[in-house]
N, C-alpha and C positions, 0 to 999 in steps of 0.2 A: 400415548406412544409406547411401543414395546421396549423392554430393557435391551440395551446395546451390549453385546458380549465383547469381551477383551480380545478374543481371537481375531487376527487380521491375516488370514492366509494369502499367500502370493503364489499364483500359478504362472506357468509359461503359456504363451499364446499357442494354441493348437492342442493343449492337454485336455483330457477329460479326467477329472480327479474325484476321488471319494472324499466326502466331508462327513464328520461326525460331530454333532452338537451335544455335548454332555449336559444333561439336565439333572443328574443325580443329587446334586446339592439341594435342589428344590423339591425333591420327591421323598415321601416317607419310605421307610424301609420296605413295606409291603406294596407300595404304589409303583405302578409302571405306566409307560406312555402307550397311547393307542391312537390310531387314525391321524398320523402326522401329515401336514401339508407344508410345502416350501414354495414360495413365490418370489419373484424379483420385485423389489419396491424402490420408491424414491427416498430421499433423506428424512421425509416425514413419516415413512412407513406405509404410504399409499401405493397400491398395486400399480405396476407398469404393464400396460398391454402391448404385446408385440415387441418385448425387450430383446436384447442381444444374447441373452443367456439361454442355454438349454439345460433344464433341471430334470433329472430322471431318477428312477430307481428309489424313490422316497419310501423309507421303511423305518420301523423301530428296530433297534439293534437286537440281533438274535444270538450273539455270542459276546462274551465279556472281552474287553480289549484294554490295552494300556494307552492312556491318553498322554501323548508326548507333549501336549500344551499345558498340562497341569502336573505339578510335582508335589510330593509330600515333604514333610520336615526333613527327611533323610536324603532328599534329592532324587527319589525314585518316582517314575511316572505313576500316576494314580491309575487304579483299575476301575473301569466303568462296567457296571453289571449289566446283565441281560435286561432289556426293556427300559434301560435308563438314558438312552441317547437316540436321537433321530439321525439317520444316515441317508445320504443322497449323492449322486454324482452331478457335476456341473462342468459345462464347457461354454465357450463363447464363439460367436462369429466375428468378433472384433479382431482387427489386425494391427491396431496401434497400441504400443505399450503404454502402461501407466494409467489405464482406464480403471476406475474403481466402481464397484457395484455394491448394492445392499440387498440382502436376502432376508425374508421373514419366514421363521418357522412357527407354525401354529400346531399345538400338540395338546390333545385331550389326554386325561389320565384316567386310569382305572383304579378304583379303590373305594373305601367307604363313602368318600365324598369326591365326586367327579369334579375335576377342575380343568381349566384351559390355560396353558402357559405359552405366551407369545414371546419370542426372542429374535433380535435383529443381529445379523452378522455382516461384516463388511469384508469384501474380498477384492483382490486386485490381480490383473493380468500384466505380466511383463515379458 
């Protein structure tokens, strides 16, 4: 089963929002992500066919950004470097509040030793 991330984003029904999943802590300094995929899954991490989510624009981060979900010892948002996060947009056809979903990101890495990192993130629409 993939590692479950702490992030628990909440979106408003009708929103299409950008998500960034920071994997920099699992990457060596010269290592970057390549070929990310994001799919809707059940609680066990198994793919859901014909789910209620629309996931689009899946890509590796092309600019550094401040991660408002992670802070350093001084209380500042940490900076995520280029190629260290997978980013994508998500929306839902669901119209009832409180529905929770799970997403699985599968990310290959570029470096001297190629690896695959799988992470699950849970989101909710209200």
